[in-house]
N, C-alpha and C positions, 0 to 999 in steps of 0.2 A: 105392368107386372108381368113377367113371363111365367105363365101358368104350367107350362110344360115342365120347366125347371123346378117350380115348386112342388108339383105332383110327384116328381122324382125325389124330392127331398122328403116329402111325406112319406113315400115308400120306405125311405131309409129309417125314419123315426118309427113308423109303425112296425116294421120288422123287428127292430130293437126292442120295442115294448112287447112283442109276442115271445121273445126269447129265442129268436132264430139268429144264427150267427152272420148271416150275410143278408144283403138286400135282396128283394123278391126276384129282380131279374137275374141274379146270380145264384139263386138257391139250388140246391141239389134236387134232381128229379125225384127222389124218394124223401117223403117227408119223415121227420122223427115221429115216433109213436106219440100218439095223442095230439099232434100238431093239427090245426084246422086245414081242412082239405084245400087244394089249391082254387077251387072255385069259391070257397068261402073267404079265403085270403084276398081273391081279386075283389069281391063284393066290399070287404072292409076297406080295401085301398081306395075304391071309388068313392066310398063314403067319408073317408078321412078328411078332416077340415084342412084346408090350405093354410100354411103359415102366414101370419100377418106380415105387413111390410117390415116391421121391426125384427121379425125372425129370419130375414134374408141372410144375415151374417151367420146364424146358426146352421143354415142349409149349406153354407160354403165350409167344407169340412177339411180343407187342406191347410195344414199349419203354416204360419210363417217361420222362416229361419231367424234366429236370434240376431243376425246381422244384416237383415233384409233392408234394402234401400227403399224408402218411401219419400219421394222427392216431388218438388213442384217446379216447374219452369217459370221463372219470372222474367219475361221478355222486356225489351226496351219499350214496348208499348204499355207494359204495366208501370214502369219507372217513370216515363215522361210526364204523366199528370202530377206526379208527387215531387217532380224535380224542377221543370221549368217554372221560373218565376217565383219558386218557394225559398223560404229561408232555410238555414241548417237545421233550426229548431222544428220546423213544420215538416222538413223531410224526416228528421229522426222519429218524430211522433208518427209518421205515416209508415215508416219501416217497422216500428214496434207493433203497430196494428196488423200490418200484412205478416210478419213473421209469427205473431201470436196466432193468427187465423191458421197458419200452416201447422204449427205445433199442435194446436187444439184439435185439428182435423187428423192427427196421427203421423204427420209427416216428421221426418227427421233430418231431411236435407233440402236446402234451397239451391237452385242453380240460376244465378243472376246474370243476365245478358250485359256485358260490360264493353264490348266492342262490335257492334252489328255492322258497321259499314266502313271499315278501315279508319275508325274514329275510336273515342274513348270516353269512358264515364269515370276516369280518375286521371290525376296528372301523369302524363306520359312523355317520355323523350323521343317517342317514336311515332305517336298518332296524335292528331288535334283533337281538342275537346269536342264531343258530339253535340250537334244542335238538338238532339233529343234530351240532352242533359241540361244545357244552359240556354237553349233557344235559338242560339246562333253558331254555325260551325266555327269551331277555332276559338270560341270565347269561353275564357275559364270561369269556373265557379270559384267562390271564395271558401269552399269546404270540399272535403273529399268523400264522395258518396260511397265509394267502395270500402274505404276505411271503416265508415260508419257501420255499413252493412256487415262486414265482417265481425266487427266488435259485438254487435247487437245479435247476431246469429249464435255466436259462441256463448254469449251471456245467457241465452235461451236453451242452450244445450243442443243446438242445431249445427250440422255441417253445412258449409257453404262453398259451392263451386263457382269459379268464374268462367262464364259462357262467352267465347269469342268466335267470331266468324273470320277464318284466317284469309280467304281469298276475296270475298265480296267487299267492295269499296263504295265510296260515294258517288253521286251523279257528275257528269262533266260540268254542270251548272254549279254544284257544290265545291268542286275542286278549285275553282278560281277564288273562293274564299278562304282557302287553306294557305297557311304561311309557308314560304319556301325554306323553312327550317326543318320541314318534316320530308323524309325521303320520297313519299308518294308525289308530292308536288313537284320535287325536283326531276322525278323521273317523267312526270307529265310535260314538263316544260322542255325536256331534252328530247328531241326527234329520235335519236339513237336509243336512249334509255326507254322511252315510251314503247317503241317497237319491240325491245327486248323483255321488258318487265311488266308490261300492261296489256290487257285486252280491253277494248271499248266497244260495247255491244248494247244495243237498246238504250243508249245514252248513259249507261252506267260503266264504271271502270271496275275491273277484276285483276287481281294480281296474277301473274303467270308463273306457275310452279316450275316451269322448265328453267328459270333463271335461279342460279344459286344466290344471287344477291336478294331475291324475293324470299327464298327459303330461309335465309339468315335473318332477314328482317322479321319474318314471322316468329322464329325461334327466339330472337332477342326480345320481342314483345312479350312472349310467354315468360321468358326468364324474368322480365321486369316485374311481372305480377307476382310470380312465385317468391321472388327475392324481397319485394316490398309489403306483401300482404300475407297475413297467416291463412291463406285459402286452403281448403282440404282437397280441391281438385281443380283441374282445368278441363273444360268442356267444350266440344265443337259439335256443329250440327250437320245438316245434309247439304250444305252449299260447297261444292268443289268446283270443278269446271262449270262454266255457264252451261245449262242443258243444252244438249245437241249441237255445241260449238262447232261450227264449220272447220274443216281441216285447213282452209286457206289462212285462218288467223295465225297459226303457228307454222306454216309450211316451211319457212326459211330456217327455223330452228331444228324442224325435224330433218330437213335436208342436210344441215351440218351434221346432225346426229349419224345419218346414213354414211356421210362422207368420212367419218371417223371409225367406220366399221360396224356400226349399229345395225342390227338385224330385225328388230322388233316392227311390227306394224305400227302405223301412226296412233291408232287407239291404245295398243298395249303400251307403246312409249309414254303416251299420257298418263295411263295407269301406273306405270312404274314411277313417274315423277310425283304423282299424288302420294304413293306409298313412301317414297323417299321423303317428302314433306312430313308425312304423319310420324315416320320413324325419328326424324329430326326433332319434332316437337317432344315425342316421348323421351328421347334421350337427354333433351335439355332439361326437362322438368326433373328427371331423376338425377341429374348431375347436380342441379340446384338444391333440391331436396327430395329424396327417395321416398319420403312418406306421402307425398302428393300424388294423388291419382289423376289419370287421363283417361276421359271417356269420349266416345264418339256416338252420335245419334243420326244414323243414316235413314234413308227412306225405308219403309217397311218391305216394298217390293224390290229384292236385291237386284234383279235384272235391270231395273231403271237406273239404279246407282251405278252399275257396272257399264251399261251401254251408253247412257246419256250424260252421266256425270264424271266418267272415266275414273271411278274408283273401285279398287278390288277389295271390298270388305272381307270376303272369305279369306283372302290372304292373311289380313290382319288378325282374324279371330281363330286362325288355326296354327299360328306361329307366336313365338314370344317376341318381345321387343316393340310391338306397335302400340298397344293400348291395355288398360287394366279392364275397361268393361266396354260392352256395346250395348246401345239402347235403340233398337230398331224402332221406327215410329209406326206402330201397328194401329193405325187410326181406322180400323175397319170393325163393323159389327160381325156377329156370328152368321149372318145371312148375305154378307157381301157377295156379290156374284163373281167378282175378280180375285178378291183375296180375302176370303172368310178367315175369321180371327183364328179359329182353332187350327187350320191347316197351315196358316202362315206362321203361327207361333211354333208349330211342330218343326216346319222347315228350319226356322231359326235356331231352335234348340239343337237340332241336328247339325247344322253348319257350325256351331261353335263347339270346337273339339280341343282347343288348347285349355288345359286345366286352370291356368292362371287367369283367363279371361272371363269375367262375369257376364251373365245375360241379364239385362235389366230391360223392361218393356216400356216403351213409351205409349201412353194411352190418350184417348181423345174426348174428355167430358165436354170440350166445347160443341160437340155434335148432340148433345142431349136435347131433347124436344125439337129437333129440326129434321127436315128431310134431307137424306143423304144422296145428293143428286147423282153421284157416280157409283153407287152401290148396286145398280141393277135392280134385281128383284127384291133386294133388301133395303130399298131406299126409305120405307117407312119404319124400319126396325127402331130407330132412335125416337120415334114418335110414339110407338106402341108399348115400349118397354121402359121400366125405371130401375132396372137391376143389371144393366149390360156391363158398367164398369166393375161392380161387385163380382160378377161371375168371370169377367177377365182376370181380375186380380186372383180369384180362386183358382182358375185353370193354369195360370203363371206358376202358382205354388205347387202344382202338381209334377212340375219337372224338377229333376235333380239340380239341374243348372240355372233355374229360375231363381234370381237373386233380388228381384224388386221390381218396382215400377215408378215412372216419372209421369205426371199429369201435366197436360198442356190446355190452358195456361192459367196464371193466376186470376186475372180480372174475369176470366169467362167462368171460373167456378165460384169465386167469392163475390163477384160483382153482378151475378144473374140471379134475380129474385123470383124466376119463374118457378111454378109449382113442380114442374117436371125436374128441373135442376134440385130443388129442395128434397125431393123424394130420392132422387138417384144419389145425391150427396149423403143423405142420411144413411143409406144402404152401404155405400163403399167406405165411408168414414168408420162404420162399425166393424169392418175387417182390418183398418189400418190402425185403430186405437188399441 
């Protein structure tokens, strides 16, 4: 429990009970006639009982918007255990339980990962069945998991978004198992197409957004989902170019760009291509169904996304036509030495200047009860407190453009029986319900 936070909350409660109009820290220098002296108030404050764990929600005073997004990321790792080797009936029952847990925790949206590695969790004309769905790359299931999830989400009054990774694909070992009916296998088998459309780095394939053929495939795959399923949104995360990809990988294409009169540096050229891909996804979605939203969840430290992944998120959140919401992954505690939550949230709030773009914050309950190895002096924060997520939700709500949260990820919230998780969960659920 964060006692500094609760002391501050106690001050608010005590001040109200004494009939003063503002918290102690904000009180006017001159006290109203008959009010206790400053020293007396201080003594009363120090003696005031701390709120119990169940009162954390009461201490979080910022109200939620009526249309606030309260979402759970359900990753392919959450879906694999309930899909591989399971019957349609078993999968349906597991989805019932999963979505009921989300709804009972105050969630109104589930974001399900249905294309993690250039594969699919649904029958697709463009991408092979995922081995995380059937157990073997390219092997079809006898039922449609996405259709089941969409139906069950809506039956429970939940929104559902399809989460895809547009550029990250399967490994070089896995691609040999993919049928040549799919474009990615055709490209891999053609020396010319492979050089133009694919990167191979670290044994994994990535699609190259410099190719219009690649961007068209990504757009077609998104259109397929929006046409065939009643999803409420399409969602992509922070995988753009492979991190720090050397310029030699696309030197020939960049040289061709320069030869045609291009003037951007190679880094800015890559960023322009990522933006072109994002804009095409957005336009495709709106052409098929303008009510379906498009959201992106980039890294929380924007300079990393810009410099290492070649994505200009600021461009997208300051202009129309790129996305409907941004959900930066603010996986940092308040005491993180590199990116403290409060400062990083403020930076994002100030960055999002386009009125039509919503700011939804990605949070990290998976860190609860663990040492945060990269947090510097704040490495023990998640071990010593059980109200971090609740306070982060409350602080998000203090911003005019703060429109909700997404929690990462399902199994790490509902499959973690530790006392630390249970206490933290009870605190943040109280704010969401």
